[in-house]
C-alpha positions as CSV (number, residue, x, y, z in Angstrom):
1,X,54.6,-56.5,-36.9
2,X,53.1,-59.7,-35.6
3,X,52.8,-62.6,-38.0
4,X,49.4,-64.0,-39.2
5,X,48.2,-66.9,-37.1
6,X,49.9,-70.0,-38.3
7,X,47.8,-72.7,-39.8
8,X,49.6,-76.1,-39.4
9,X,48.6,-79.1,-41.4
10,X,45.7,-81.1,-39.9
11,X,46.7,-84.0,-37.7
12,X,46.8,-87.4,-39.2
13,X,44.2,-89.7,-37.7
14,X,45.5,-93.0,-36.5
15,X,44.4,-95.9,-38.7
16,X,44.8,-99.7,-38.7
17,X,45.9,-101.6,-41.7
18,X,42.6,-103.3,-42.3
19,X,39.6,-103.0,-44.5
20,X,38.1,-100.3,-42.3
21,X,39.5,-96.8,-41.8
22,X,38.2,-94.7,-38.9
23,X,38.4,-90.9,-38.8
24,X,38.3,-89.5,-35.2
25,X,36.4,-86.2,-35.6
26,X,37.2,-84.9,-32.2
27,X,40.6,-83.2,-32.6
28,X,42.6,-82.1,-29.6
29,X,43.0,-78.5,-28.7
30,X,45.9,-76.9,-30.5
31,X,47.6,-73.5,-30.8
32,X,48.6,-71.3,-33.7
33,X,52.2,-70.1,-34.1
34,X,51.2,-67.0,-32.1
35,X,49.9,-69.1,-29.2
36,X,46.2,-68.6,-29.8
37,X,43.6,-71.4,-29.9
38,X,43.9,-72.7,-33.5
39,X,40.2,-72.6,-34.6
40,X,39.7,-69.1,-33.2
41,X,43.0,-68.0,-34.7
42,X,42.2,-69.5,-38.1
43,X,38.5,-68.6,-38.4
44,X,38.6,-65.1,-36.8
45,X,41.9,-63.6,-35.8
46,X,43.5,-64.4,-39.1
47,X,40.7,-62.6,-41.0
48,X,40.8,-59.7,-38.5
49,X,44.5,-59.3,-39.2
50,X,44.1,-59.6,-43.0
51,X,41.5,-56.8,-43.1
52,X,43.8,-54.7,-41.0
53,X,46.6,-55.1,-43.5
54,X,44.3,-54.6,-46.4
55,X,42.5,-51.6,-44.9
56,X,44.6,-48.9,-46.7
57,X,43.9,-50.6,-50.1
58,X,40.2,-50.8,-49.2
59,X,40.1,-47.1,-48.2
60,X,41.7,-46.2,-51.6
61,X,39.3,-48.2,-53.6
62,X,36.2,-46.4,-55.0
63,X,33.8,-49.2,-54.0
64,X,35.5,-51.9,-51.9
65,X,33.6,-54.8,-50.4
66,X,34.5,-57.2,-47.5
67,X,32.5,-60.4,-47.5
68,X,32.7,-62.5,-44.3
69,X,31.5,-66.1,-44.2
70,X,30.0,-67.4,-41.0
71,X,27.8,-70.4,-40.1
72,X,24.1,-70.8,-39.6
73,X,24.9,-72.7,-36.4
74,X,26.4,-69.5,-34.9
75,X,22.9,-68.1,-34.5
76,X,22.2,-70.5,-31.6
77,X,25.6,-70.1,-29.9
78,X,26.8,-67.5,-27.4
79,X,30.3,-65.9,-27.2
80,X,32.2,-66.0,-23.9
81,X,34.3,-62.9,-24.0
82,X,36.2,-64.1,-20.9
83,X,37.1,-67.3,-22.6
84,X,37.7,-66.6,-26.3
85,X,40.5,-69.1,-26.3
86,X,38.3,-71.9,-25.1
87,X,40.5,-72.7,-22.1
88,X,37.6,-73.8,-20.0
89,X,35.9,-77.0,-21.0
90,X,37.2,-77.3,-24.6
91,X,34.8,-78.9,-27.0
92,X,35.8,-78.8,-30.7
93,X,32.4,-78.3,-32.2
94,X,31.5,-75.5,-29.8
95,X,34.8,-73.8,-30.3
96,X,34.3,-74.0,-34.1
97,X,30.8,-72.5,-33.9
98,X,32.0,-69.7,-31.5
99,X,34.9,-68.9,-33.9
100,X,32.3,-68.5,-36.7
101,X,30.1,-66.4,-34.5
102,X,33.1,-64.1,-33.8
103,X,33.6,-63.7,-37.5
104,X,30.0,-62.7,-38.1
105,X,30.1,-60.2,-35.2
106,X,33.3,-58.8,-36.7
107,X,31.6,-58.4,-40.2
108,X,28.7,-56.4,-38.7
109,X,30.9,-54.3,-36.5
110,X,33.2,-53.6,-39.5
111,X,30.2,-52.2,-41.3
112,X,29.3,-49.9,-38.4
113,X,32.8,-48.6,-38.3
114,X,33.0,-48.1,-42.1
115,X,29.9,-46.1,-42.0
116,X,31.1,-44.0,-39.1
117,X,34.3,-43.3,-41.0
118,X,32.4,-42.2,-44.1
119,X,34.0,-45.1,-46.2
120,X,32.6,-46.3,-49.5
121,X,33.7,-49.9,-48.6
122,X,30.9,-52.3,-47.7
123,X,31.0,-55.2,-45.2
124,X,28.6,-58.0,-45.9
125,X,28.1,-61.3,-43.9
126,X,27.0,-64.6,-45.4
127,X,26.7,-68.2,-44.4
128,X,26.5,-71.3,-46.6
129,X,23.7,-73.2,-44.8
130,X,24.3,-77.0,-44.6
131,X,26.5,-78.6,-47.1
132,X,28.1,-82.0,-47.7
133,X,30.9,-83.3,-49.8
134,X,28.7,-86.3,-50.7
135,X,26.2,-84.0,-52.4
136,X,28.9,-82.0,-54.3
137,X,29.6,-82.7,-58.0
138,X,33.1,-84.1,-58.8
139,X,35.7,-81.6,-59.8
140,X,38.7,-83.6,-61.0
141,X,41.5,-83.6,-60.1
142,X,40.6,-81.6,-57.0
143,X,38.0,-84.1,-55.8
144,X,36.1,-87.0,-57.3
145,X,32.9,-88.1,-55.7
146,X,32.5,-91.9,-55.6
147,X,29.3,-93.8,-56.3
148,X,29.2,-94.9,-52.7
149,X,29.4,-91.3,-51.4
150,X,26.6,-90.3,-53.8
151,X,24.3,-93.0,-52.6
152,X,25.0,-92.3,-48.9
153,X,24.3,-88.6,-49.5
154,X,20.9,-89.1,-51.1
155,X,18.9,-89.1,-47.8
156,X,20.8,-86.0,-46.5
157,X,19.9,-84.3,-49.8
158,X,16.4,-83.8,-48.6
159,X,17.6,-81.2,-46.1
160,X,21.1,-80.2,-47.0
161,X,22.9,-79.2,-50.3
162,X,26.1,-79.4,-52.1
163,X,29.1,-77.2,-51.3
164,X,28.8,-75.9,-54.8
165,X,25.2,-74.6,-54.1
166,X,26.3,-73.5,-50.6
167,X,28.8,-71.0,-52.2
168,X,26.0,-69.0,-53.9
169,X,25.3,-66.6,-50.9
170,X,28.9,-65.6,-50.9
171,X,29.0,-65.2,-54.7
172,X,25.9,-63.0,-54.6
173,X,27.3,-60.9,-51.7
174,X,30.5,-60.3,-53.8
175,X,28.9,-59.6,-57.2
176,X,25.4,-58.3,-56.8
177,X,25.4,-54.5,-57.2
178,X,22.2,-54.2,-55.1
179,X,23.8,-55.7,-52.0
180,X,24.2,-53.3,-49.1
181,X,26.5,-53.2,-46.2
182,X,25.4,-54.8,-43.0
183,X,23.3,-57.4,-44.8
184,X,23.2,-61.1,-44.0
185,X,22.8,-63.5,-46.9
186,X,22.1,-67.2,-46.6
187,X,20.1,-70.1,-48.3
188,X,16.4,-69.5,-48.8
189,X,15.0,-72.7,-47.3
190,X,15.1,-72.5,-43.5
191,X,18.6,-71.0,-43.9
192,X,19.9,-74.4,-44.7
193,X,19.6,-74.9,-48.5
194,X,18.3,-73.2,-51.6
195,X,19.1,-70.0,-53.5
196,X,20.6,-67.0,-51.6
197,X,18.2,-64.7,-49.8
198,X,18.4,-61.9,-47.3
199,X,18.1,-62.9,-43.7
200,X,17.2,-60.7,-40.7
201,X,20.1,-59.7,-38.4
202,X,18.8,-60.1,-34.8
203,X,19.7,-61.4,-31.4
204,X,23.3,-61.4,-30.4
205,X,24.3,-60.9,-34.1
206,X,22.9,-57.4,-33.8
207,X,24.5,-56.6,-30.4
208,X,26.9,-53.6,-31.0
209,X,28.2,-53.7,-27.5
210,X,29.2,-57.4,-27.8
211,X,30.7,-56.8,-31.2
212,X,32.7,-53.8,-30.0
213,X,34.1,-55.7,-27.0
214,X,35.1,-58.6,-29.3
215,X,36.8,-56.1,-31.7
216,X,38.8,-54.6,-28.8
217,X,39.9,-58.1,-27.6
218,X,40.8,-59.1,-31.2
219,X,42.9,-55.9,-31.6
220,X,44.7,-56.8,-28.3
221,X,45.4,-60.4,-29.4
222,X,46.7,-59.5,-32.8
223,X,48.3,-56.1,-32.1
224,X,46.4,-54.7,-35.1
225,X,43.2,-52.6,-35.6
226,X,41.5,-52.1,-38.9
227,X,39.9,-49.0,-37.6
228,X,43.1,-47.0,-37.8
229,X,43.2,-47.3,-41.6
230,X,39.5,-47.2,-42.6
231,X,39.8,-43.7,-44.1
């Protein structure tokens, strides 16, 4: 059985011993232990494999629920099925968004296959909107927000929200008994901030042909297929 895509520790950014530290937010392209592009492996293939391994337990449960977290930025991106590993013109931010789009397509395709199999398990997709650490309350000892961070985050707070608030769409998708499979939950205000609300599933997110092709490619890359154990 193939191993789950390895997730190595993030690279250490080079810094000078001075009063100013610089983080280079443009990481080089890296591979997982299985030889897949790291962001695609971490954000999509790893989850695809996990659901495959858990499928027998989900099938045995009276009311299972799979909640997949995507990104609001994925709505404006397209997926290149001929270059899932971002070998052509690698750009970190685009690769990240495409990996989250793959996750969302997987969540919706999983729901279609669950219904076709007569399963009682639901597949729901969420996204957190826009969230910043500087808007997130301190949670010692995990993280402590400094006064400087809080001040710098005030202007962004007009549009974005804390990571604590951004978690609510996923919380509702997990716990609300009225949630149905195939739904998309996100923040209420322009899909960026606010209380969780239902969002329409349209455009490429609602493309079953694209999602089915991605599913087949993911099964080929992982050597696993959740479909085989859905019932």
